[in-house]
Structures are given as structure tokens and as C-alpha cells.
N, C-alpha and C positions, 0 to 999 in steps of 0.2 A: 571436532567440536562444532556444535551448532550455535548460530547466533540468530536471535529473533528480533523483529522490529515491527511496531505498529505504524501504519500510515493512515492518517485520517483526513478525509476531505473536509475542508473548511466550510463553514456555513455559507459564505458568500463566494466561494471558489467555484469556477465553472467546471463542468464535467470534463471538457476537453483539456483544461489545465491540469486537472487531477490525473487524467489518463496519461498525459505527457510525463508527469512526475512518476507515476507508477511504471511506465515503460522505461524510464531512465534507471530506476532501481533494478528492474529485470535485466537490463543490459549490464549492470554492475555485478550480476550473479545472484541476485535475490530471487526467490521462488515464492509465489503466492501459495500459502497453506490453507487459508480460510478467509472468509469475509462476512460481514454482517452490517446491519444499519442500526443507528442509535438516534432516534428522534430526527430523522431526515439527514443524518450525517453518515457517510459510508466509512467503515473502518476495515482495513485489510491487514491481515497478519502475514508477515514475510519471514522467510527462513533462508539462511545461507550457511552452507557447510564449509568450514575452513580446514 
């Protein structure tokens, strides 16, 4: 069974802070499936198979 999650960089969040948050999710077993931007905000789609 797959689980999906969106991770969005906040407007005032620094890029290094977002990278730390993303790396923490990857260490939890999440995998980046896709990413896009929405009006200067980065959105990442994560997937984890259980």
C-alpha cells in the first residue's frame, strides 16, 4: 500500500530549513516522486510504500 504526502516550502521559510525538513522525511522512508513550484513556493510530492 502506498502513502502520499505533499511537502510545501513556506513563503518565509529558508531553503536550508526546507532541505533539512525534506531530508528528515527521506530518512523516515519517504521518496520524492515529483516536485513543482507555485508562485515562488516549492511543492514536493512524497511516496512511501508500507
